[in-house]
Backbone as ProteinMPNN parsed JSONL, in Angstrom:
{"seq_chain_A": "MSAEVTEPRWRRLPEERPQQILHAALEVFGEHGLAGARLEDIARQAGVSKGTIYLYFPNKEALFREMVRSTIVEAIVAGEGIPDTGSAREQLLAFMQHYWAFVRTPAFSVIYRVVVSELHHFPDLVEFYSTEVIARTQKLLSGIIRRGIDAGEFRALDPAVAGRMLISLFSTSAMWCCKRKYFPHLRNRPDEQIYNELVDFYLSALRAVPQ", "coords_chain_A": {"N_chain_A": [[0.939, -1.054, -0.044], [0.602, 2.282, -0.857], [2.406, 5.084, 0.442], [0.877, 7.422, 0.422], [-1.592, 6.574, 0.366], [-1.857, 5.362, 2.936], [-1.19, 7.641, 4.616], [-2.551, 9.818, 7.207], [-5.459, 11.78, 6.506], [-5.517, 14.317, 7.413], [-2.939, 15.233, 7.384], [-2.394, 15.514, 4.835], [-3.967, 17.298, 3.863], [-3.732, 20.077, 5.301], [-5.098, 22.584, 5.427], [-7.83, 22.051, 5.84], [-8.032, 21.545, 8.625], [-8.952, 23.156, 10.604], [-12.036, 23.032, 10.019], [-12.293, 20.175, 10.438], [-11.392, 19.704, 13.063], [-13.422, 21.254, 14.378], [-15.835, 19.821, 13.119], [-15.309, 17.294, 14.85], [-15.413, 18.616, 17.562], [-18.111, 18.999, 17.711], [-18.987, 16.331, 17.778], [-17.907, 15.436, 20.253], [-18.814, 17.369, 21.96], [-21.351, 16.827, 21.797], [-21.91, 14.5, 22.952], [-20.615, 14.603, 25.625], [-21.159, 17.17, 26.506], [-20.468, 20.518, 26.89], [-19.063, 21.365, 29.232], [-18.211, 18.787, 30.051], [-16.37, 18.02, 27.987], [-13.172, 17.278, 26.706], [-10.031, 18.756, 25.53], [-8.23, 16.683, 24.78], [-9.958, 14.633, 23.756], [-11.245, 15.7, 21.694], [-9.104, 16.16, 20.013], [-8.53, 13.608, 19.251], [-10.736, 12.501, 18.103], [-10.655, 14.009, 16.057], [-8.31, 13.389, 14.907], [-5.944, 14.463, 15.119], [-3.122, 16.076, 16.979], [-3.387, 17.229, 20.175], [-1.797, 19.596, 20.569], [-1.986, 20.521, 17.935], [-4.769, 21.561, 17.949], [-4.397, 23.858, 19.488], [-3.117, 25.436, 17.668], [-5.273, 26.619, 16.269], [-7.409, 26.971, 17.93], [-7.498, 28.455, 21.176], [-8.802, 27.412, 23.404], [-11.658, 25.232, 24.477], [-14.105, 26.912, 24.806], [-13.648, 28.695, 22.798], [-13.784, 27.128, 20.691], [-16.373, 26.442, 20.641], [-17.632, 29.007, 20.236], [-16.74, 29.495, 17.511], [-18.132, 27.189, 16.232], [-20.72, 28.128, 16.663], [-20.82, 30.288, 15.073], [-20.296, 29.251, 12.678], [-22.438, 27.752, 12.088], [-25.276, 28.697, 13.369], [-25.023, 31.513, 13.01], [-24.205, 31.79, 10.538], [-26.833, 30.698, 9.347], [-28.203, 32.972, 10.135], [-27.381, 35.12, 8.756], [-27.901, 34.375, 6.261], [-30.598, 34.494, 6.244], [-30.538, 37.341, 6.644], [-30.135, 38.142, 4.192], [-32.371, 37.698, 2.467], [-34.263, 38.917, -0.224], [-36.11, 41.919, 0.219], [-37.923, 42.556, -1.516], [-40.412, 41.515, -2.145], [-43.743, 40.726, -0.736], [-44.095, 40.976, 2.921], [-44.732, 38.716, 3.815], [-43.84, 36.829, 2.184], [-41.213, 37.136, 2.471], [-40.861, 36.253, 4.982], [-41.742, 33.726, 4.916], [-39.657, 32.75, 3.574], [-37.513, 32.847, 5.349], [-38.562, 31.059, 7.268], [-38.584, 28.517, 5.884], [-35.813, 28.394, 5.517], [-34.873, 28.347, 7.909], [-35.781, 26.327, 9.441], [-34.97, 24.044, 7.985], [-32.21, 24.438, 8.914], [-32.297, 23.932, 11.752], [-33.012, 21.25, 11.819], [-30.752, 20.06, 11.845], [-27.823, 18.099, 12.777], [-26.075, 19.865, 13.998], [-27.527, 21.921, 15.289], [-29.135, 20.539, 17.075], [-27.043, 19.939, 19.15], [-25.925, 22.359, 19.893], [-28.04, 23.375, 20.567], [-28.882, 21.901, 22.96], [-26.612, 22.517, 24.61], [-26.69, 25.118, 25.0], [-29.114, 25.383, 26.55], [-28.705, 23.717, 28.722], [-25.965, 24.184, 29.862], [-24.802, 26.773, 29.391], [-25.235, 28.583, 31.183], [-23.04, 28.458, 32.895], [-20.965, 29.548, 31.799], [-20.38, 32.608, 31.61], [-19.114, 34.519, 29.693], [-19.664, 33.377, 27.338], [-22.469, 33.228, 27.243], [-22.758, 36.073, 27.014], [-21.903, 36.294, 24.51], [-23.561, 34.651, 23.009], [-25.966, 35.777, 23.354], [-25.499, 38.248, 22.253], [-24.505, 37.575, 19.419], [-26.246, 35.642, 18.594], [-29.198, 35.707, 19.534], [-29.857, 38.327, 19.755], [-29.556, 39.215, 17.224], [-30.863, 37.682, 15.535], [-33.535, 38.559, 16.609], [-33.78, 41.153, 15.878], [-33.83, 40.954, 13.068], [-36.177, 39.217, 12.517], [-38.054, 41.115, 13.893], [-37.942, 43.022, 11.956], [-38.818, 42.078, 9.924], [-41.555, 41.328, 10.318], [-42.695, 43.958, 11.514], [-42.726, 45.33, 9.154], [-44.56, 43.716, 7.751], [-46.843, 44.284, 9.547], [-46.961, 47.089, 9.185], [-47.755, 47.279, 6.387], [-50.154, 46.162, 6.527], [-50.56, 43.227, 5.937], [-50.147, 41.617, 8.312], [-51.605, 41.502, 11.596], [-51.89, 43.863, 14.325], [-49.61, 43.764, 16.446], [-46.829, 43.061, 19.217], [-43.654, 42.974, 17.492], [-41.474, 41.999, 18.344], [-42.235, 40.103, 20.359], [-43.441, 38.329, 18.559], [-41.4, 37.445, 16.991], [-39.904, 36.148, 18.91], [-41.967, 34.105, 19.573], [-41.874, 32.654, 17.217], [-39.353, 31.599, 16.889], [-39.018, 29.921, 19.24], [-41.339, 28.068, 18.759], [-40.441, 26.796, 16.21], [-37.888, 25.865, 17.285], [-38.408, 24.06, 19.474], [-40.014, 22.202, 18.223], [-38.324, 21.157, 16.351], [-36.413, 20.005, 18.25], [-37.96, 18.231, 19.443], [-38.517, 16.402, 17.236], [-36.003, 15.309, 17.008], [-36.164, 13.561, 18.983], [-38.221, 11.404, 18.58], [-39.165, 9.018, 19.354], [-39.785, 9.286, 21.771], [-42.205, 10.844, 21.499], [-45.229, 9.868, 20.778], [-47.299, 11.019, 18.701], [-45.81, 12.37, 16.792], [-44.057, 10.294, 15.512], [-44.772, 9.14, 12.753], [-44.778, 11.447, 11.358], [-43.638, 12.943, 8.685], [-40.825, 15.295, 8.543], [-41.515, 17.511, 6.914], [-44.118, 17.602, 6.809], [-44.546, 18.672, 9.382], [-43.431, 20.715, 9.441], [-45.104, 22.439, 7.63], [-47.345, 22.334, 9.044], [-46.373, 24.149, 11.232], [-45.931, 26.412, 9.884], [-48.603, 27.219, 8.876], [-49.908, 27.354, 11.216], [-48.558, 29.567, 12.593], [-48.518, 31.556, 10.519], [-51.458, 32.063, 10.664], [-51.846, 32.937, 13.279], [-50.582, 35.475, 12.742], [-52.151, 36.672, 10.975], [-53.933, 39.62, 9.722], [-57.089, 40.673, 10.643], [-59.667, 41.394, 8.82], [-61.496, 44.509, 9.092]], "CA_chain_A": [[0.167, -0.054, 0.118], [1.357, 3.428, -0.84], [2.502, 6.165, 1.669], [-0.004, 8.444, 0.015], [-2.96, 5.895, 1.143], [-2.054, 5.274, 4.576], [-0.868, 8.831, 5.431], [-3.82, 10.419, 7.632], [-6.125, 12.839, 5.574], [-5.344, 15.726, 8.192], [-1.587, 15.592, 7.065], [-2.463, 15.685, 3.126], [-4.801, 18.65, 4.014], [-3.778, 21.049, 6.445], [-6.232, 23.851, 5.242], [-8.991, 21.594, 6.367], [-8.062, 20.971, 10.058], [-9.975, 23.932, 11.618], [-13.306, 22.276, 10.126], [-12.138, 18.867, 10.931], [-11.533, 20.004, 14.623], [-14.756, 21.541, 14.647], [-16.734, 18.631, 13.609], [-14.794, 16.384, 16.173], [-15.811, 19.092, 18.702], [-19.309, 18.771, 17.521], [-19.259, 14.87, 18.215], [-17.537, 15.396, 21.525], [-19.848, 18.241, 22.998], [-22.805, 16.016, 21.821], [-21.641, 13.159, 24.004], [-20.078, 14.938, 26.925], [-21.396, 18.334, 26.94], [-19.4, 21.445, 26.87], [-18.115, 21.088, 30.425], [-17.365, 17.592, 30.064], [-15.658, 17.87, 26.929], [-11.656, 17.598, 26.978], [-9.353, 18.946, 24.202], [-7.843, 15.592, 24.159], [-11.04, 13.836, 23.233], [-11.38, 16.276, 20.432], [-8.055, 16.023, 19.366], [-8.31, 12.031, 18.989], [-11.598, 12.41, 17.288], [-10.094, 14.742, 14.852], [-7.044, 12.722, 14.377], [-4.745, 15.435, 15.385], [-2.447, 16.297, 18.24], [-3.78, 18.294, 20.93], [-0.914, 20.73, 20.09], [-2.427, 21.085, 16.622], [-5.835, 22.37, 18.317], [-4.116, 25.196, 20.14], [-2.861, 26.414, 16.438], [-6.394, 27.134, 15.784], [-8.1, 27.431, 18.708], [-6.964, 28.58, 22.378], [-9.636, 26.461, 24.21], [-13.098, 24.539, 23.882], [-14.799, 28.019, 24.47], [-13.174, 29.286, 21.299], [-14.15, 26.108, 19.703], [-17.796, 26.584, 20.726], [-17.885, 30.29, 19.382], [-16.531, 29.207, 16.057], [-19.151, 26.302, 15.955], [-21.985, 28.564, 16.551], [-20.555, 31.132, 14.027], [-20.211, 28.494, 11.078], [-23.801, 27.227, 11.836], [-26.404, 29.587, 13.511], [-24.803, 32.83, 12.649], [-24.358, 31.511, 9.102], [-28.125, 30.812, 9.061], [-28.954, 34.372, 10.297], [-26.76, 35.731, 7.628], [-28.614, 33.732, 5.165], [-31.92, 34.905, 6.601], [-30.628, 38.823, 6.485], [-29.885, 38.265, 2.63], [-33.465, 37.403, 1.834], [-34.828, 40.142, -0.484], [-37.45, 42.326, 0.87], [-38.691, 43.294, -2.585], [-41.835, 41.17, -2.24], [-44.497, 41.064, 0.656], [-43.357, 40.662, 4.2], [-45.454, 37.293, 4.183], [-42.777, 35.907, 1.364], [-39.9, 37.237, 3.2], [-41.01, 35.377, 6.23], [-41.759, 32.146, 4.44], [-38.306, 32.147, 2.817], [-36.921, 32.588, 6.628], [-38.846, 30.116, 8.062], [-38.124, 27.46, 5.285], [-34.337, 28.094, 5.646], [-34.54, 28.149, 9.461], [-36.379, 24.778, 9.62], [-33.835, 23.163, 7.265], [-31.263, 24.54, 9.964], [-32.886, 23.4, 13.015], [-33.093, 19.939, 11.605], [-29.158, 19.614, 11.484], [-27.183, 17.589, 14.102], [-25.273, 20.714, 14.708], [-28.41, 22.586, 15.985], [-29.302, 19.779, 18.291], [-25.848, 19.79, 20.002], [-25.941, 23.515, 20.486], [-29.376, 23.888, 21.51], [-28.748, 21.229, 24.437], [-25.563, 22.965, 25.35], [-27.16, 26.363, 25.575], [-30.032, 25.141, 27.376], [-28.316, 23.232, 29.903], [-24.755, 24.591, 30.32], [-24.387, 27.97, 29.06], [-25.23, 29.667, 32.472], [-21.87, 28.24, 33.628], [-19.831, 30.416, 30.907], [-20.833, 34.102, 31.372], [-18.591, 34.992, 28.518], [-20.434, 32.607, 26.174], [-23.756, 33.631, 27.326], [-22.941, 37.297, 26.38], [-21.713, 36.002, 23.184], [-24.567, 33.923, 22.293], [-26.919, 36.851, 23.22], [-25.286, 39.266, 21.166], [-24.513, 37.127, 18.169], [-27.56, 34.938, 17.983], [-30.606, 36.108, 19.836], [-30.253, 39.958, 19.384], [-29.516, 39.474, 15.713], [-32.142, 36.899, 15.002], [-34.714, 39.247, 17.0], [-33.748, 42.302, 14.749], [-34.085, 40.383, 11.699], [-37.532, 38.765, 12.618], [-39.046, 42.108, 14.116], [-38.098, 43.764, 10.998], [-39.797, 41.448, 8.759], [-42.972, 41.419, 11.117], [-42.922, 45.166, 11.478], [-43.095, 45.602, 7.764], [-45.855, 43.161, 7.346], [-47.794, 45.03, 9.915], [-47.283, 48.508, 8.45], [-48.547, 46.985, 5.021], [-51.711, 45.565, 6.431], [-50.34, 41.921, 6.02], [-50.225, 41.213, 9.6], [-52.408, 42.105, 12.587], [-51.16, 44.914, 15.056], [-48.669, 42.994, 17.642], [-45.333, 43.333, 19.342], [-42.992, 42.411, 16.68], [-40.594, 41.299, 19.232], [-42.775, 38.977, 20.919], [-43.843, 37.54, 17.473], [-40.268, 36.707, 16.875], [-39.367, 34.963, 19.884], [-42.64, 32.951, 19.456], [-41.413, 31.732, 16.028], [-37.921, 31.014, 17.098], [-39.728, 29.086, 20.149], [-41.874, 27.042, 18.024], [-39.59, 25.926, 15.564], [-36.617, 25.176, 18.035], [-38.648, 22.999, 20.272], [-40.549, 21.196, 17.42], [-37.159, 20.456, 15.882], [-35.758, 19.025, 19.119], [-38.91, 16.834, 19.611], [-38.151, 15.595, 16.255], [-34.889, 14.639, 17.209], [-36.424, 12.176, 19.765], [-39.335, 11.029, 17.931], [-39.645, 7.822, 19.916], [-40.509, 9.702, 22.952], [-43.305, 11.659, 21.174], [-45.903, 9.241, 19.653], [-47.854, 11.926, 17.782], [-44.658, 12.85, 15.812], [-43.625, 9.171, 15.057], [-45.322, 8.872, 11.732], [-45.066, 12.651, 10.721], [-42.462, 13.561, 8.242], [-40.546, 16.712, 8.921], [-42.287, 18.259, 5.825], [-45.753, 17.92, 7.483], [-44.621, 19.269, 10.616], [-42.983, 22.226, 8.681], [-46.156, 22.765, 7.203], [-48.276, 22.575, 10.361], [-45.903, 25.225, 11.974], [-46.009, 27.527, 9.143], [-49.785, 27.3, 8.987], [-50.488, 27.936, 12.817], [-47.932, 30.754, 12.904], [-49.201, 32.875, 9.666], [-52.624, 32.17, 10.947], [-51.81, 33.869, 14.334], [-50.156, 36.755, 12.306], [-52.991, 37.157, 9.927], [-54.616, 40.587, 9.749], [-58.443, 40.753, 10.673], [-60.637, 42.445, 8.213], [-61.93, 45.457, 9.641]], "C_chain_A": [[0.996, 1.213, -0.074], [1.388, 4.251, 0.285], [1.202, 7.122, 1.454], [-1.546, 8.019, 0.603], [-2.991, 6.024, 2.454], [-1.673, 6.579, 5.058], [-2.371, 9.366, 5.772], [-4.259, 11.722, 6.682], [-5.672, 14.192, 6.181], [-3.993, 16.206, 7.706], [-1.546, 16.022, 5.839], [-3.169, 17.105, 3.168], [-5.048, 19.421, 4.823], [-4.774, 22.237, 6.607], [-7.652, 23.391, 5.7], [-9.387, 21.052, 7.791], [-8.989, 21.726, 10.922], [-11.199, 23.112, 11.22], [-13.445, 20.946, 10.404], [-12.248, 18.837, 12.452], [-12.662, 20.539, 14.993], [-15.982, 20.583, 14.546], [-16.21, 17.641, 14.668], [-15.317, 17.02, 17.539], [-17.107, 18.826, 18.727], [-19.82, 17.366, 18.173], [-19.052, 14.967, 19.801], [-18.559, 16.169, 22.521], [-21.331, 17.552, 22.929], [-22.75, 15.022, 22.83], [-21.581, 13.331, 25.065], [-20.541, 16.1, 27.317], [-20.228, 19.257, 26.857], [-18.433, 21.408, 28.086], [-17.544, 19.765, 30.613], [-16.624, 17.155, 29.356], [-14.177, 18.227, 27.177], [-11.101, 17.751, 25.584], [-8.758, 17.6, 23.718], [-8.542, 14.549, 23.54], [-11.285, 14.604, 21.919], [-10.223, 15.982, 19.575], [-8.048, 14.416, 18.59], [-9.539, 12.023, 18.162], [-11.429, 12.934, 16.044], [-9.1, 13.991, 14.149], [-5.697, 13.651, 14.139], [-4.278, 15.425, 16.685], [-3.229, 17.24, 19.109], [-3.083, 19.681, 20.94], [-1.506, 21.393, 18.887], [-3.685, 22.037, 17.051], [-5.467, 23.634, 18.614], [-3.468, 25.955, 18.766], [-3.951, 27.158, 15.998], [-7.415, 27.847, 16.736], [-7.691, 27.339, 20.35], [-7.791, 27.626, 23.424], [-10.928, 26.052, 23.892], [-14.216, 25.976, 23.933], [-14.762, 28.413, 23.263], [-13.911, 28.24, 20.562], [-15.788, 26.301, 19.427], [-18.142, 27.849, 20.003], [-17.813, 29.798, 17.926], [-17.697, 28.141, 15.49], [-20.337, 27.064, 15.832], [-21.954, 29.685, 15.366], [-20.664, 30.536, 12.628], [-21.754, 27.843, 11.128], [-24.793, 28.03, 12.112], [-26.055, 30.808, 13.042], [-24.91, 32.703, 11.084], [-25.774, 31.681, 8.571], [-28.824, 32.132, 9.208], [-28.455, 35.238, 9.182], [-27.613, 35.253, 6.388], [-30.011, 34.32, 5.287], [-31.741, 36.661, 6.311], [-30.33, 39.092, 4.916], [-31.047, 37.932, 1.667], [-34.086, 38.721, 1.242], [-36.126, 40.479, 0.155], [-38.352, 43.114, -0.199], [-40.206, 42.694, -2.681], [-42.624, 41.406, -0.982], [-43.588, 40.558, 1.824], [-43.608, 38.992, 4.336], [-44.333, 36.379, 3.558], [-41.769, 35.876, 2.02], [-39.904, 36.143, 4.31], [-41.12, 34.084, 5.808], [-40.581, 31.811, 4.086], [-37.527, 31.868, 4.184], [-37.196, 31.435, 7.094], [-38.606, 28.756, 7.143], [-36.513, 27.173, 5.392], [-34.181, 27.705, 7.154], [-34.865, 26.723, 9.624], [-35.261, 23.994, 8.993], [-32.482, 23.199, 8.559], [-31.353, 23.788, 11.117], [-32.986, 21.959, 13.016], [-31.781, 19.235, 11.591], [-28.916, 19.137, 12.678], [-26.63, 18.876, 14.908], [-26.154, 21.668, 15.715], [-28.995, 21.846, 17.222], [-28.376, 19.864, 19.446], [-26.023, 21.319, 20.433], [-26.952, 24.002, 21.227], [-29.282, 23.424, 23.012], [-27.658, 21.933, 25.257], [-26.042, 24.228, 25.936], [-28.308, 26.27, 26.591], [-29.634, 24.939, 28.826], [-27.01, 23.466, 30.562], [-24.311, 25.999, 29.957], [-24.028, 28.896, 30.083], [-23.901, 29.669, 33.17], [-20.789, 29.011, 32.826], [-20.535, 31.688, 30.619], [-20.364, 34.674, 30.237], [-19.342, 34.513, 27.248], [-21.957, 32.939, 26.117], [-23.816, 35.285, 26.758], [-22.838, 37.329, 24.891], [-22.773, 35.744, 22.243], [-25.957, 34.991, 22.366], [-26.803, 37.648, 22.285], [-25.519, 38.81, 19.616], [-25.518, 36.467, 17.725], [-28.843, 35.651, 18.406], [-30.523, 37.628, 19.499], [-30.281, 39.911, 17.859], [-30.575, 38.789, 15.037], [-33.409, 37.826, 15.418], [-34.706, 40.452, 16.063], [-34.126, 41.846, 13.467], [-35.592, 39.959, 11.508], [-38.449, 40.083, 12.715], [-38.962, 42.837, 12.999], [-38.918, 43.486, 9.887], [-41.448, 41.705, 9.302], [-43.486, 42.878, 11.017], [-43.493, 45.766, 10.154], [-44.291, 45.227, 7.184], [-47.183, 43.996, 8.096], [-47.959, 46.469, 9.403], [-47.92, 48.404, 7.281], [-49.793, 46.471, 5.324], [-51.575, 44.106, 6.303], [-50.747, 41.362, 7.294], [-50.845, 42.084, 10.69], [-51.327, 43.018, 13.552], [-50.731, 43.965, 16.196], [-47.151, 43.326, 17.858], [-44.687, 42.499, 18.36], [-41.963, 41.49, 17.339], [-40.802, 40.276, 19.981], [-43.103, 37.947, 19.732], [-42.679, 36.886, 16.998], [-39.705, 35.71, 17.484], [-40.64, 33.793, 19.796], [-42.22, 31.917, 18.143], [-40.317, 30.86, 16.265], [-38.196, 29.615, 18.21], [-40.157, 27.819, 19.361], [-41.172, 26.255, 17.327], [-38.229, 25.276, 16.354], [-37.36, 23.801, 18.731], [-39.394, 21.946, 19.576], [-39.171, 20.546, 16.862], [-36.555, 19.452, 16.896], [-36.783, 17.825, 19.439], [-38.688, 15.762, 18.323], [-37.05, 14.655, 16.202], [-34.982, 13.376, 18.087], [-38.007, 11.736, 19.562], [-39.914, 9.84, 18.903], [-40.336, 8.217, 21.445], [-41.899, 10.634, 22.797], [-44.111, 10.757, 20.146], [-46.577, 9.875, 18.615], [-46.83, 12.413, 16.763], [-43.874, 11.674, 15.075], [-43.734, 8.798, 13.56], [-45.524, 10.17, 10.828], [-43.978, 12.952, 10.176], [-42.133, 15.058, 8.739], [-41.312, 17.399, 7.806], [-43.62, 18.642, 6.238], [-45.526, 18.694, 8.581], [-44.355, 20.767, 10.222], [-44.284, 22.943, 8.297], [-47.316, 23.319, 8.203], [-47.857, 23.838, 11.21], [-46.172, 26.515, 11.417], [-47.852, 28.056, 9.068], [-50.269, 27.903, 10.34], [-49.735, 29.475, 12.952], [-48.584, 32.063, 11.924], [-50.71, 32.984, 10.08], [-52.828, 33.021, 12.164], [-51.441, 35.201, 13.931], [-51.186, 37.6, 11.336], [-53.741, 38.465, 10.353], [-56.129, 40.269, 9.584], [-59.002, 41.441, 9.736], [-61.647, 43.087, 9.035], [-63.639, 45.371, 9.174]], "O_chain_A": [[2.077, 1.26, 0.514], [0.471, 4.186, 1.104], [0.588, 7.507, 2.449], [-2.395, 8.76, 1.1], [-3.856, 6.613, 3.103], [-1.903, 6.634, 6.266], [-3.262, 9.39, 4.922], [-3.441, 12.519, 6.224], [-5.47, 15.137, 5.418], [-3.801, 17.416, 7.589], [-0.73, 16.904, 5.572], [-2.783, 17.975, 2.388], [-6.184, 19.671, 5.228], [-5.155, 22.723, 7.672], [-8.542, 24.214, 5.915], [-10.398, 20.45, 8.155], [-9.689, 21.202, 11.788], [-11.539, 22.356, 12.13], [-14.562, 20.474, 10.614], [-13.035, 18.098, 13.043], [-12.982, 20.259, 16.149], [-16.868, 20.448, 15.39], [-17.102, 17.223, 15.405], [-15.62, 16.309, 18.497], [-17.488, 18.357, 19.8], [-20.804, 17.265, 18.905], [-19.954, 14.607, 20.556], [-19.003, 15.725, 23.58], [-22.23, 17.686, 23.759], [-23.741, 14.826, 23.533], [-22.21, 12.604, 25.834], [-20.436, 16.301, 28.527], [-19.088, 18.803, 26.762], [-17.209, 21.419, 27.959], [-16.508, 19.6, 31.257], [-16.048, 16.096, 29.608], [-13.881, 19.276, 27.75], [-11.512, 17.1, 24.624], [-8.731, 17.321, 22.519], [-7.981, 13.668, 22.888], [-11.569, 13.866, 20.976], [-10.412, 15.563, 18.433], [-7.575, 14.219, 17.47], [-9.309, 11.295, 17.196], [-11.947, 12.448, 15.038], [-9.049, 13.958, 12.919], [-4.789, 13.578, 13.312], [-4.92, 14.827, 17.549], [-3.761, 18.157, 18.482], [-3.662, 20.721, 21.255], [-1.55, 22.618, 18.78], [-3.712, 23.182, 16.602], [-6.087, 24.568, 18.106], [-3.332, 27.173, 18.881], [-3.777, 28.224, 15.408], [-8.052, 28.878, 16.523], [-7.562, 26.21, 20.823], [-7.112, 27.124, 24.319], [-11.389, 26.592, 22.887], [-15.106, 26.029, 23.084], [-15.799, 28.501, 22.605], [-14.731, 28.647, 19.739], [-16.334, 26.309, 18.324], [-18.988, 27.745, 19.116], [-18.835, 29.73, 17.242], [-18.123, 28.297, 14.346], [-21.083, 26.744, 14.906], [-22.995, 29.947, 14.765], [-21.031, 31.156, 11.63], [-22.192, 27.431, 10.054], [-25.461, 28.278, 11.108], [-27.028, 31.343, 12.511], [-25.643, 33.457, 10.443], [-26.064, 32.467, 7.669], [-29.837, 32.419, 8.569], [-29.219, 36.087, 8.723], [-27.903, 36.11, 5.553], [-30.54, 34.632, 4.22], [-32.69, 37.268, 5.814], [-30.308, 40.248, 4.493], [-30.923, 37.865, 0.444], [-34.427, 39.601, 2.034], [-36.996, 39.695, 0.533], [-39.198, 43.977, 0.037], [-41.097, 43.337, -3.236], [-42.208, 42.245, -0.183], [-42.57, 39.879, 1.687], [-42.82, 38.202, 4.855], [-43.905, 35.388, 4.149], [-41.244, 34.794, 2.285], [-39.019, 35.297, 4.443], [-40.488, 33.252, 6.459], [-40.263, 30.628, 4.204], [-36.916, 30.803, 4.273], [-36.275, 30.671, 7.384], [-38.407, 27.771, 7.853], [-36.012, 26.049, 5.365], [-33.411, 26.815, 7.515], [-33.955, 25.989, 10.008], [-34.649, 23.235, 9.746], [-31.936, 22.188, 9.001], [-30.452, 23.009, 11.427], [-33.047, 21.377, 14.099], [-31.677, 18.029, 11.368], [-29.557, 19.53, 13.653], [-26.684, 18.983, 16.133], [-25.667, 22.124, 16.749], [-29.298, 22.454, 18.25], [-28.808, 19.865, 20.599], [-26.336, 21.399, 21.621], [-26.92, 24.767, 22.191], [-29.484, 24.124, 24.004], [-27.75, 21.954, 26.485], [-25.891, 24.483, 27.131], [-28.38, 27.139, 27.459], [-29.977, 25.594, 29.81], [-26.838, 23.04, 31.704], [-23.195, 26.277, 30.396], [-23.089, 29.691, 30.12], [-23.562, 30.596, 33.904], [-19.667, 29.047, 33.329], [-21.182, 31.869, 29.588], [-21.163, 35.405, 29.652], [-19.563, 35.241, 26.28], [-22.587, 32.916, 25.059], [-24.806, 35.69, 26.148], [-23.444, 38.101, 24.148], [-22.976, 36.259, 21.143], [-26.842, 34.956, 21.511], [-27.711, 37.883, 21.487], [-26.296, 39.311, 18.803], [-25.823, 36.575, 16.537], [-29.517, 36.179, 17.521], [-31.455, 38.008, 18.79], [-31.097, 40.633, 17.286], [-31.137, 39.271, 14.053], [-34.327, 37.874, 14.599], [-35.758, 40.685, 15.468], [-34.858, 42.588, 12.811], [-36.202, 40.29, 10.491], [-39.383, 40.268, 11.934], [-39.989, 43.494, 12.826], [-39.522, 44.248, 9.134], [-42.329, 42.231, 8.622], [-44.586, 43.081, 10.501], [-44.474, 46.504, 10.074], [-44.982, 45.896, 6.416], [-48.227, 44.297, 7.519], [-49.083, 46.942, 9.233], [-48.679, 49.323, 6.973], [-50.577, 46.31, 4.388], [-52.633, 43.551, 6.599], [-51.727, 40.617, 7.313], [-50.626, 43.295, 10.701], [-50.109, 42.854, 13.487], [-51.62, 43.417, 16.848], [-46.39, 43.744, 16.986], [-45.059, 41.328, 18.286], [-41.677, 40.378, 16.896], [-39.893, 39.527, 20.339], [-43.019, 36.746, 19.987], [-42.835, 35.743, 16.567], [-39.17, 34.707, 17.012], [-40.315, 32.615, 19.944], [-42.263, 30.686, 18.152], [-40.268, 29.67, 15.957], [-37.68, 28.512, 18.028], [-39.509, 26.774, 19.309], [-41.131, 25.059, 17.616], [-37.67, 24.258, 15.944], [-36.926, 22.666, 18.535], [-39.501, 20.849, 20.123], [-39.039, 19.33, 17.001], [-36.233, 18.309, 16.574], [-36.426, 16.666, 19.648], [-38.694, 14.536, 18.444], [-37.018, 13.572, 15.617], [-34.217, 12.413, 18.041], [-38.831, 11.798, 20.474], [-41.119, 9.814, 19.155], [-41.185, 7.571, 22.06], [-42.54, 11.059, 23.759], [-43.855, 10.775, 18.942], [-46.494, 9.321, 17.519], [-47.334, 12.931, 15.767], [-43.121, 11.955, 14.143], [-42.801, 8.146, 13.091], [-46.211, 10.148, 9.807], [-43.092, 13.293, 10.96], [-42.959, 15.836, 9.217], [-41.997, 18.204, 8.438], [-44.147, 19.741, 6.066], [-46.412, 19.521, 8.803], [-44.965, 21.757, 10.628], [-44.447, 24.089, 8.718], [-47.962, 24.366, 8.155], [-48.698, 24.512, 11.805], [-46.528, 27.507, 12.054], [-48.178, 29.233, 9.221], [-50.987, 28.901, 10.392], [-50.368, 30.434, 13.395], [-48.998, 33.149, 12.329], [-51.238, 34.065, 9.819], [-53.802, 33.771, 12.216], [-51.865, 36.134, 14.613], [-51.098, 38.786, 11.018], [-54.23, 38.382, 11.479], [-56.505, 39.683, 8.568], [-58.662, 42.606, 9.945], [-62.531, 42.453, 9.612], [-64.431, 46.224, 9.573]]}, "name": "protein", "num_of_chains": 1, "seq": "MSAEVTEPRWRRLPEERPQQILHAALEVFGEHGLAGARLEDIARQAGVSKGTIYLYFPNKEALFREMVRSTIVEAIVAGEGIPDTGSAREQLLAFMQHYWAFVRTPAFSVIYRVVVSELHHFPDLVEFYSTEVIARTQKLLSGIIRRGIDAGEFRALDPAVAGRMLISLFSTSAMWCCKRKYFPHLRNRPDEQIYNELVDFYLSALRAVPQ"}
């Protein structure tokens, strides 16, 4: 067998090391949580030395930040790039479709569990997540919903509250789908059906009432 075949992939592709380390961190965080994760375990999972991790990330908190930026923040950026040339309803539908696809990824499941169960132990990460994810998402959704209210597409309500409700509905439903065996009413319902139910419910709640 040639040396090229037996040589570890990370030796041949050093430009991919940060992404390989992030993938490994996702696996380890998913299994052990953020507090219980060790850089040694992440290095082993990635097939690199612990020293290699330090070339890119000073600690596991930095790894978590980059994981959030490369997943949730990228999803937010995509939402911010949705054109507002059409109706607010169309813009909101485009966001919901994209967001649902994201919350059904393994990365979201791991990050969500870390945020809910552990992030309060890491004050710096709480501030980071609040600024980079929560505030930015709220600004995006509030802007779309406010535009719909001004145009008469949506009923008069607090856009910030409406934005929070959307994220809560989608995030919670996505996590339930990850554990379908515990939720009999979801076992035979495909993701597409659940998504359509969420959209129908949410848009009905926003719909303007004819005077």
